C-alpha positions in Angstrom: -3.4 -16.8 -13.7 -6.6 -14.9 -13.1 -5.1 -14.1 -9.2 -1.9 -12.8 -11.1 -3.6 -10.4 -13.4 -5.5 -7.4 -13.2 -7.2 -4.9 -15.9 -6.6 -1.5 -15.0 -8.2 0.2 -18.2 -9.2 0.2 -21.6 -8.6 3.4 -23.9 -8.3 3.6 -27.8 -8.3 0.0 -28.4 -5.3 -0.8 -25.8 -6.2 -3.0 -22.9 -3.7 -2.0 -19.6 -3.3 -4.8 -17.9 -1.7 -4.9 -14.6 1.0 -7.7 -13.2 3.0 -8.3 -10.2 6.4 -9.1 -11.3 8.7 -9.0 -14.3 8.5 -12.7 -15.3 4.6 -12.4 -15.5 5.4 -9.4 -18.2 8.1 -11.6 -20.1 5.3 -15.0 -19.7 2.0 -12.8 -20.6 4.0 -11.0 -23.3 3.9 -14.3 -25.1 0.3 -14.5 -24.4 -1.0 -11.4 -25.6 -3.0 -13.5 -28.2 -4.4 -15.0 -25.4 -5.1 -12.1 -23.1 -6.5 -10.5 -25.8 -8.7 -13.1 -27.3 -10.3 -13.5 -23.2 -11.2 -9.6 -23.2 -12.9 -10.1 -26.6 -14.9 -12.8 -24.9 -15.7 -10.9 -21.8 -16.7 -7.8 -24.5 -13.7 -5.6 -24.2 -12.6 -4.5 -27.6 -9.2 -4.5 -27.3 -6.7 -4.4 -30.5 -3.2 -4.4 -28.2 -2.1 -5.1 -24.3 0.0 -3.0 -22.2 1.4 -4.6 -19.5 2.7 -2.9 -16.3 4.7 -4.3 -13.4 2.8 -3.5 -10.3 4.1 -5.2 -7.2 1.9 -6.3 -4.6 1.6 -4.4 -1.3 2.0 -5.6 1.6 0.7 -4.1 5.0 3.5 -3.5 7.6 3.1 -5.9 10.4 2.1 -4.7 13.7 3.9 -4.4 16.6 4.3 -2.8 19.6 6.9 0.1 19.6 9.8 0.5 22.0 9.1 1.2 25.7 9.6 5.3 26.0 13.1 5.7 27.9 12.7 7.4 30.9 14.5 10.3 29.6 11.9 10.5 26.6 9.1 10.4 28.6 10.7 13.5 30.9 10.9 15.4 27.6 6.9 14.7 26.8 5.6 15.6 30.4 8.0 18.7 30.3 6.5 19.7 26.4 2.9 19.1 28.1 3.4 21.4 30.9 4.9 24.1 29.0 1.6 23.9 26.3 -1.2 26.4 26.7 -3.7 24.4 24.3 -5.5 21.6 26.7 -6.2 19.4 24.0 -2.1 19.2 23.0 -1.3 18.5 26.9 -3.4 16.1 27.1 -2.2 14.6 24.3 1.0 14.8 25.4 0.4 13.1 28.6 -1.2 10.0 27.0 1.4 10.1 24.5 3.9 9.8 27.9 1.8 7.9 30.1 1.1 4.7 26.7 5.1 4.1 26.9 5.4 3.3 30.6 6.1 -0.4 31.2 3.2 -2.3 32.9 
């Protein structure tokens, strides 16, 4: 259970507990007395519990982007030629070059 439950805050005698799903919220709603006892044993003075569902975040998978088309590469190179800022020109040219197939 400890891996699924996080104490977020304690204010005015209410412990705010984060759970990953509505199913966990329903399950822990029935075990509120157990949560309060555990909080009190840990030195947290809580008289009530508020359960909030916060789904876990899943990092986006690292995956290479699709290669640039010849047209997109040409547009980036043309944009690089048209700008006066040398840093922006260099970035656009790097972007155009990064899309080349090897």
